[in-house]
N, CA, C and O of each residue as an XYZ file, in Angstrom:
564
protein
N      -0.446     -8.648    -35.209
C       0.557     -9.381    -34.447
C       0.002    -10.751    -34.057
O      -1.184    -10.887    -33.755
N       0.847    -11.737    -34.066
C       0.394    -13.077    -33.696
C       0.130    -13.191    -32.198
O       0.555    -12.365    -31.391
N      -0.572    -14.230    -31.882
C      -0.793    -14.558    -30.470
C       0.451    -15.307    -29.989
O       0.900    -16.251    -30.639
N       1.000    -14.887    -28.859
C       2.152    -15.578    -28.260
C       1.658    -16.440    -27.118
O       0.884    -15.996    -26.270
N       2.122    -17.692    -27.110
C       1.799    -18.616    -26.027
C       3.110    -19.107    -25.419
O       4.080    -19.364    -26.133
N       3.126    -19.234    -24.105
C       4.349    -19.655    -23.413
C       4.072    -20.807    -22.470
O       3.070    -20.825    -21.756
N       4.982    -21.771    -22.482
C       4.996    -22.839    -21.493
C       6.318    -22.707    -20.753
O       7.358    -22.486    -21.374
N       6.288    -22.839    -19.453
C       7.517    -22.762    -18.687
C       8.359    -24.007    -18.923
O       7.846    -25.124    -18.999
N       9.645    -23.791    -19.035
C      10.578    -24.899    -19.189
C      11.151    -25.278    -17.834
O      11.252    -24.434    -16.944
N      11.527    -26.539    -17.674
C      12.199    -26.936    -16.443
C      13.556    -26.232    -16.321
O      14.125    -25.778    -17.313
N      14.045    -26.155    -15.119
C      15.353    -25.564    -14.875
C      16.400    -26.298    -15.725
O      16.369    -27.523    -15.845
N      17.320    -25.534    -16.307
C      18.367    -26.120    -17.135
C      18.048    -26.140    -18.615
O      18.852    -26.632    -19.407
N      16.883    -25.613    -19.016
C      16.493    -25.558    -20.417
C      16.189    -24.114    -20.799
O      15.791    -23.308    -19.958
N      16.381    -23.799    -22.076
C      16.013    -22.484    -22.588
C      15.695    -22.594    -24.073
O      15.940    -23.623    -24.704
N      15.146    -21.514    -24.616
C      14.773    -21.486    -26.027
C      15.923    -20.914    -26.856
O      16.595    -19.972    -26.436
N      16.142    -21.494    -28.038
C      17.206    -21.018    -28.926
C      16.850    -19.680    -29.568
O      17.738    -18.939    -29.991
N      15.568    -19.368    -29.643
C      15.097    -18.069    -30.142
C      14.402    -17.336    -29.000
O      13.693    -17.948    -28.201
N      14.605    -16.039    -28.926
C      13.927    -15.250    -27.902
C      12.668    -14.616    -28.480
O      12.514    -14.500    -29.696
N      11.789    -14.218    -27.604
C      10.566    -13.533    -28.028
C      10.922    -12.263    -28.808
O      10.275    -11.951    -29.808
N      11.933    -11.539    -28.363
C      12.347    -10.317    -29.042
C      12.861    -10.609    -30.451
O      12.540     -9.876    -31.387
N      13.649    -11.664    -30.611
C      14.152    -12.018    -31.936
C      12.996    -12.358    -32.877
O      13.016    -11.992    -34.052
N      12.010    -13.047    -32.362
C      10.857    -13.404    -33.201
C      10.025    -12.176    -33.529
O       9.574    -12.020    -34.664
N       9.816    -11.308    -32.556
C       9.069    -10.064    -32.835
C       9.756     -9.243    -33.930
O       9.095     -8.738    -34.837
N      11.075     -9.113    -33.843
C      11.821     -8.369    -34.863
C      11.702     -9.047    -36.225
O      11.552     -8.375    -37.246
N      11.767    -10.361    -36.240
C      11.620    -11.112    -37.482
C      10.246    -10.864    -38.107
O      10.150    -10.627    -39.311
N       9.200    -10.917    -37.311
C       7.835    -10.754    -37.813
C       7.635     -9.375    -38.435
O       6.869     -9.233    -39.387
N       8.309     -8.368    -37.912
C       8.222     -7.017    -38.475
C       8.783     -6.964    -39.891
O       8.412     -6.086    -40.669
N       9.679     -7.900    -40.236
C      10.345     -7.865    -41.537
C       9.678     -8.745    -42.584
O      10.141     -8.795    -43.724
N       8.612     -9.433    -42.231
C       7.979    -10.350    -43.175
C       6.529     -9.954    -43.435
O       5.875     -9.322    -42.605
N       6.056    -10.339    -44.597
C       4.660    -10.107    -44.969
C       3.766    -11.266    -44.537
O       2.554    -11.232    -44.748
N       4.360    -12.279    -43.939
C       3.619    -13.487    -43.571
C       2.650    -13.215    -42.425
O       2.895    -12.382    -41.552
N       1.544    -13.947    -42.464
C       0.529    -13.842    -41.420
C       0.744    -14.970    -40.410
O       0.219    -16.072    -40.576
N       1.516    -14.684    -39.370
C       1.717    -15.653    -38.299
C       0.563    -15.509    -37.321
O       0.365    -14.448    -36.729
N      -0.201    -16.590    -37.156
C      -1.332    -16.561    -36.230
C      -0.886    -16.802    -34.797
O      -1.308    -16.105    -33.875
N      -0.029    -17.795    -34.624
C       0.391    -18.206    -33.285
C       1.895    -18.443    -33.269
O       2.447    -19.077    -34.168
N       2.540    -17.929    -32.245
C       3.930    -18.250    -31.949
C       3.895    -18.896    -30.567
O       3.517    -18.262    -29.582
N       4.290    -20.155    -30.509
C       4.220    -20.874    -29.240
C       5.614    -21.276    -28.784
O       6.348    -21.961    -29.496
N       5.959    -20.839    -27.595
C       7.182    -21.292    -26.953
C       6.749    -22.515    -26.154
O       6.197    -22.402    -25.060
N       7.016    -23.691    -26.732
C       6.461    -24.929    -26.211
C       7.348    -25.611    -25.196
O       8.089    -24.970    -24.450
N       7.257    -26.897    -25.187
C       7.979    -27.696    -24.217
C       9.400    -28.004    -24.650
O      10.006    -27.269    -25.430
N       9.907    -29.085    -24.138
C      11.272    -29.507    -24.404
C      11.332    -30.194    -25.770
O      10.429    -30.949    -26.132
N      12.388    -29.930    -26.513
C      12.594    -30.526    -27.820
C      12.686    -32.043    -27.714
O      13.229    -32.579    -26.748
N      12.153    -32.720    -28.711
C      12.236    -34.178    -28.730
C      13.677    -34.657    -28.850
O      13.973    -35.800    -28.503
N      14.575    -33.810    -29.333
C      15.976    -34.212    -29.444
C      16.667    -34.291    -28.084
O      17.801    -34.762    -27.996
N      16.000    -33.837    -27.030
C      16.563    -33.927    -25.681
C      16.342    -35.292    -25.044
O      16.907    -35.593    -23.993
N      15.531    -36.103    -25.675
C      15.262    -37.430    -25.141
C      16.541    -38.252    -25.127
O      17.264    -38.299    -26.122
N      16.821    -38.893    -24.013
C      18.050    -39.671    -23.847
C      18.194    -40.744    -24.915
O      19.292    -40.957    -25.429
N      17.120    -41.414    -25.251
C      17.190    -42.520    -26.202
C      16.953    -42.084    -27.651
O      17.015    -42.907    -28.564
N      16.686    -40.816    -27.859
C      16.368    -40.340    -29.202
C      17.564    -40.476    -30.137
O      18.675    -40.090    -29.776
N      17.354    -41.013    -31.316
C      18.428    -41.209    -32.283
C      19.040    -39.893    -32.736
O      20.222    -39.846    -33.074
N      18.239    -38.809    -32.747
C      18.767    -37.537    -33.226
C      19.937    -37.068    -32.373
O      20.851    -36.429    -32.895
N      19.937    -37.361    -31.097
C      21.037    -36.947    -30.224
C      22.340    -37.619    -30.659
O      23.404    -37.001    -30.621
N      22.254    -38.878    -31.069
C      23.446    -39.584    -31.529
C      23.960    -39.019    -32.848
O      25.131    -39.198    -33.182
N      23.104    -38.345    -33.594
C      23.498    -37.764    -34.871
C      23.740    -36.261    -34.758
O      23.847    -35.575    -35.775
N      23.828    -35.747    -33.544
C      24.105    -34.339    -33.268
C      23.031    -33.391    -33.784
O      23.304    -32.209    -33.991
N      21.819    -33.888    -33.995
C      20.737    -33.037    -34.458
C      19.961    -32.518    -33.246
O      19.598    -33.278    -32.348
N      19.720    -31.223    -33.244
C      18.980    -30.574    -32.170
C      17.747    -29.912    -32.774
O      17.846    -28.852    -33.392
N      16.586    -30.538    -32.595
C      15.342    -30.020    -33.155
C      14.909    -28.819    -32.326
O      14.742    -28.925    -31.111
N      14.727    -27.676    -32.981
C      14.435    -26.457    -32.228
C      13.116    -25.792    -32.584
O      12.621    -24.955    -31.830
N      12.549    -26.152    -33.713
C      11.369    -25.417    -34.140
C      10.492    -26.275    -35.045
O      10.960    -27.175    -35.743
N       9.210    -25.959    -35.003
C       8.206    -26.631    -35.817
C       7.392    -25.539    -36.499
O       6.958    -24.591    -35.845
N       7.184    -25.662    -37.792
C       6.405    -24.697    -38.565
C       5.198    -25.379    -39.193
O       5.238    -26.563    -39.528
N       4.136    -24.618    -39.344
C       2.960    -25.119    -40.036
C       2.442    -24.004    -40.938
O       2.390    -22.842    -40.537
N       2.061    -24.369    -42.156
C       1.495    -23.417    -43.109
C       0.176    -23.977    -43.618
O       0.075    -25.154    -43.964
N      -0.822    -23.123    -43.659
C      -2.142    -23.526    -44.141
C      -2.714    -22.404    -44.996
O      -2.687    -21.236    -44.610
N      -3.240    -22.780    -46.182
C      -3.822    -21.796    -47.091
C      -5.332    -21.805    -46.915
O      -5.981    -22.830    -47.124
N      -5.886    -20.673    -46.534
C      -7.336    -20.520    -46.408
C      -7.687    -19.044    -46.575
O      -6.856    -18.160    -46.368
N      -8.916    -18.809    -46.946
C      -9.386    -17.430    -47.135
C      -8.459    -16.652    -48.075
O      -8.201    -15.465    -47.873
N      -7.962    -17.350    -49.109
C      -7.109    -16.768    -50.152
C      -5.753    -16.271    -49.659
O      -5.136    -15.417    -50.296
N      -5.289    -16.797    -48.535
C      -3.955    -16.412    -48.068
C      -3.339    -17.500    -47.186
O      -4.032    -18.387    -46.687
N      -2.029    -17.408    -47.009
C      -1.306    -18.347    -46.156
C      -1.348    -17.871    -44.713
O      -1.221    -16.680    -44.430
N      -1.528    -18.823    -43.809
C      -1.455    -18.572    -42.367
C      -0.372    -19.494    -41.813
O      -0.277    -20.661    -42.191
N       0.435    -18.950    -40.918
C       1.570    -19.697    -40.390
C       1.492    -19.811    -38.874
O       0.911    -18.976    -38.181
N       2.103    -20.878    -38.401
C       2.224    -21.131    -36.964
C       3.667    -21.560    -36.704
O       4.233    -22.338    -37.472
N       4.254    -21.060    -35.634
C       5.627    -21.397    -35.280
C       5.666    -21.864    -33.835
O       5.124    -21.214    -32.942
N       6.311    -22.993    -33.621
C       6.522    -23.498    -32.264
C       8.026    -23.593    -32.034
O       8.753    -24.174    -32.840
N       8.481    -23.019    -30.932
C       9.888    -23.058    -30.556
C      10.011    -23.951    -29.330
O       9.277    -23.784    -28.356
N      10.940    -24.900    -29.382
C      11.122    -25.846    -28.279
C      12.414    -25.576    -27.526
O      13.366    -25.015    -28.067
N      12.424    -25.989    -26.265
C      13.567    -25.748    -25.402
C      14.632    -26.824    -25.486
O      14.352    -27.994    -25.749
N      15.857    -26.394    -25.255
C      17.028    -27.273    -25.242
C      17.893    -26.953    -24.034
O      17.739    -25.908    -23.402
N      18.789    -27.853    -23.728
C      19.819    -27.557    -22.732
C      20.815    -26.603    -23.389
O      21.321    -26.903    -24.471
N      21.102    -25.487    -22.777
C      21.981    -24.506    -23.433
C      23.391    -25.004    -23.707
O      24.062    -24.472    -24.591
N      23.855    -26.000    -22.984
C      25.210    -26.499    -23.241
C      25.333    -27.123    -24.627
O      26.448    -27.331    -25.107
N      24.207    -27.427    -25.285
C      24.252    -27.996    -26.634
C      24.594    -26.949    -27.691
O      24.987    -27.302    -28.803
N      24.450    -25.660    -27.356
C      24.622    -24.651    -28.397
C      25.067    -23.280    -27.899
O      25.288    -22.391    -28.722
N      25.207    -23.069    -26.615
C      25.376    -21.740    -26.040
C      26.496    -20.916    -26.687
O      26.313    -19.722    -26.925
N      27.631    -21.519    -26.972
C      28.745    -20.747    -27.523
C      28.440    -20.211    -28.923
O      29.129    -19.312    -29.404
N      27.418    -20.754    -29.574
C      27.062    -20.305    -30.928
C      25.589    -19.895    -31.018
O      25.005    -19.925    -32.101
N      24.995    -19.519    -29.906
C      23.567    -19.225    -29.848
C      23.137    -18.177    -30.869
O      22.158    -18.388    -31.584
N      23.839    -17.063    -30.954
C      23.444    -16.000    -31.878
C      23.522    -16.458    -33.334
O      22.633    -16.158    -34.132
N      24.571    -17.175    -33.672
C      24.724    -17.699    -35.029
C      23.583    -18.663    -35.365
O      23.018    -18.616    -36.458
N      23.259    -19.526    -34.421
C      22.187    -20.496    -34.630
C      20.843    -19.785    -34.746
O      20.052    -20.103    -35.635
N      20.577    -18.836    -33.866
C      19.305    -18.099    -33.915
C      19.136    -17.402    -35.258
O      18.060    -17.455    -35.853
N      20.185    -16.754    -35.737
C      20.102    -16.058    -37.023
C      19.865    -17.044    -38.163
O      19.084    -16.769    -39.073
N      20.537    -18.188    -38.113
C      20.369    -19.199    -39.161
C      18.959    -19.786    -39.133
O      18.387    -20.066    -40.186
N      18.396    -19.975    -37.943
C      17.018    -20.483    -37.824
C      16.050    -19.488    -38.449
O      15.181    -19.872    -39.231
N      16.197    -18.222    -38.112
C      15.303    -17.193    -38.655
C      15.447    -17.087    -40.172
O      14.462    -16.848    -40.872
N      16.650    -17.261    -40.677
C      16.868    -17.235    -42.129
C      16.127    -18.391    -42.795
O      15.508    -18.201    -43.842
N      16.178    -19.585    -42.205
C      15.465    -20.740    -42.763
C      13.948    -20.531    -42.709
O      13.240    -20.873    -43.656
N      13.459    -19.977    -41.614
C      12.019    -19.705    -41.504
C      11.604    -18.733    -42.593
O      10.608    -18.962    -43.280
N      12.356    -17.645    -42.762
C      12.024    -16.641    -43.776
C      12.022    -17.258    -45.171
O      11.113    -17.004    -45.962
N      13.029    -18.060    -45.470
C      13.102    -18.699    -46.782
C      11.885    -19.583    -47.032
O      11.290    -19.532    -48.109
N      11.513    -20.388    -46.046
C      10.379    -21.298    -46.186
C       9.070    -20.524    -46.365
O       8.266    -20.843    -47.240
N       8.872    -19.519    -45.539
C       7.663    -18.694    -45.616
C       7.599    -17.975    -46.959
O       6.549    -17.952    -47.602
N       8.706    -17.395    -47.381
C       8.731    -16.682    -48.666
C       8.412    -17.610    -49.833
O       7.756    -17.198    -50.790
N       8.875    -18.870    -49.760
C       8.548    -19.835    -50.813
C       7.045    -20.073    -50.887
O       6.483    -20.164    -51.978
N       6.396    -20.173    -49.740
C       4.942    -20.381    -49.720
C       4.226    -19.152    -50.281
O       3.304    -19.280    -51.088
N       4.645    -17.982    -49.860
C       3.990    -16.753    -50.309
C       4.189    -16.506    -51.806
O       3.375    -15.829    -52.433
N       5.256    -17.044    -52.376
C       5.563    -16.820    -53.788
C       4.941    -17.854    -54.722
O       5.124    -17.764    -55.936
N       4.218    -18.824    -54.192
C       3.594    -19.823    -55.060
C       2.626    -19.150    -56.027
O       1.885    -18.249    -55.634
N       2.626    -19.577    -57.278
C       1.683    -18.989    -58.235
C       0.231    -19.304    -57.857
O      -0.037    -20.260    -57.128
N      -0.671    -18.510    -58.349
C      -2.105    -18.684    -58.059
C      -2.583    -20.096    -58.387
O      -3.435    -20.641    -57.686
N      -2.044    -20.683    -59.439
C      -2.505    -21.996    -59.897
C      -1.845    -23.173    -59.176
O      -2.234    -24.321    -59.393
N      -0.878    -22.913    -58.341
C      -0.172    -23.990    -57.633
C      -1.068    -24.598    -56.559
O      -1.856    -23.889    -55.933
N      -0.952    -25.915    -56.342
C      -1.693    -26.524    -55.234
C      -1.197    -25.934    -53.913
O      -0.004    -25.686    -53.739
N      -2.103    -25.722    -53.019
C      -1.747    -25.091    -51.744
C      -2.191    -25.987    -50.595
O      -3.136    -25.685    -49.866
N      -1.477    -27.097    -50.462
C      -1.778    -28.055    -49.406
C      -1.168    -27.578    -48.097
O      -0.122    -26.928    -48.099
N      -1.811    -27.895    -46.985
C      -1.175    -27.602    -45.689
C       0.153    -28.357    -45.608
O       0.262    -29.482    -46.095
N       1.137    -27.747    -45.006
C       2.431    -28.403    -44.874
C       3.094    -28.038    -43.548
O       2.734    -27.065    -42.886
N       4.073    -28.856    -43.194
C       4.772    -28.687    -41.920
C       6.274    -28.808    -42.159
O       6.719    -29.355    -43.168
N       7.031    -28.292    -41.217
C       8.480    -28.417    -41.295
C       9.074    -28.408    -39.897
O       8.555    -27.767    -38.983
N      10.165    -29.128    -39.752
C      10.978    -29.084    -38.546
C      12.270    -28.356    -38.891
O      12.782    -28.462    -40.006
N      12.782    -27.623    -37.926
C      14.080    -26.983    -38.102
C      15.009    -27.540    -37.037
O      14.646    -27.642    -35.865
N      16.198    -27.892    -37.459
C      17.178    -28.422    -36.517
C      18.547    -27.851    -36.837
O      18.790    -27.357    -37.938
N      19.435    -27.927    -35.858
C      20.814    -27.537    -36.105
C      21.741    -28.680    -35.738
O      21.402    -29.554    -34.939
N      22.921    -28.650    -36.344
C      23.937    -29.664    -36.124
C      25.275    -28.943    -36.032
O      25.782    -28.448    -37.038
N      25.847    -28.879    -34.841
C      27.079    -28.130    -34.614
C      28.304    -28.750    -35.279
O      29.357    -28.115    -35.334
N      28.186    -29.973    -35.783
C      29.324    -30.590    -36.463
C      29.410    -30.157    -37.925
O      30.378    -30.480    -38.614
N      28.399    -29.427    -38.399
C      28.382    -28.976    -39.796
C      29.094    -27.632    -39.943
O      29.320    -26.925    -38.961
N      29.441    -27.295    -41.177
C      30.040    -25.997    -41.483
C      29.024    -24.901    -41.177
O      27.820    -25.151    -41.234
N      29.488    -23.678    -40.848
C      28.552    -22.601    -40.492
C      27.415    -22.387    -41.488
O      26.285    -22.122    -41.079
N      27.691    -22.495    -42.778
C      26.614    -22.264    -43.753
C      25.582    -23.394    -43.761
O      24.474    -23.213    -44.266
N      25.934    -24.551    -43.210
C      25.043    -25.705    -43.195
C      24.566    -26.076    -41.784
O      24.022    -27.160    -41.574
N      24.770    -25.186    -40.839
C      24.504    -25.525    -39.434
C      23.015    -25.779    -39.163
O      22.675    -26.604    -38.314
N      22.137    -25.083    -39.870
C      20.692    -25.212    -39.658
C      20.046    -25.771    -40.930
O      20.351    -25.345    -42.044
N      19.149    -26.735    -40.729
C      18.418    -27.342    -41.848
C      16.924    -27.339    -41.545
O      16.506    -27.345    -40.387
N      16.136    -27.332    -42.606
C      14.688    -27.398    -42.504
C      14.237    -28.643    -43.248
O      14.660    -28.898    -44.375
N      13.377    -29.409    -42.605
C      12.840    -30.641    -43.193
C      11.325    -30.489    -43.313
O      10.627    -30.361    -42.307
N      10.818    -30.504    -44.554
C       9.389    -30.254    -44.797
C       8.657    -31.534    -45.176
O       9.236    -32.429    -45.792
N       7.383    -31.617    -44.806
C       6.504    -32.684    -45.239
C       5.077    -32.149    -45.299
O       4.769    -31.114    -44.707
N       4.217    -32.852    -46.009
C       2.806    -32.440    -46.143
C       1.927    -33.330    -45.294
O       0.710    -33.150    -45.266
């Protein structure tokens, strides 16, 4: 089981994923999650942040690193104001977990000869999108 770390959020903020949802997710994957961190406030909550004007709500950060002949993962979940998503919280949580699983499975399925560079990804949701497109993952190395 991964190490869970928690930071308290200010009043009026909460996490889009719960500890229980993440624990259940981890039981269904072969991935080696080292750390699950419930971190601070999402950068999309910043008043001047451009993402707010584009309806993007950054909720999660992923990191993958290949060492000792296997992938190790880290997940950070950030807090948001619930009024940004509360009416669709369950749908968003499920879509976030689906994106995480897809990304992790892609890393685990890389052939032996594939380059295995450390990589990162942000996950965000946009309530103006159709349900199938509500959550997106943006990866970089």
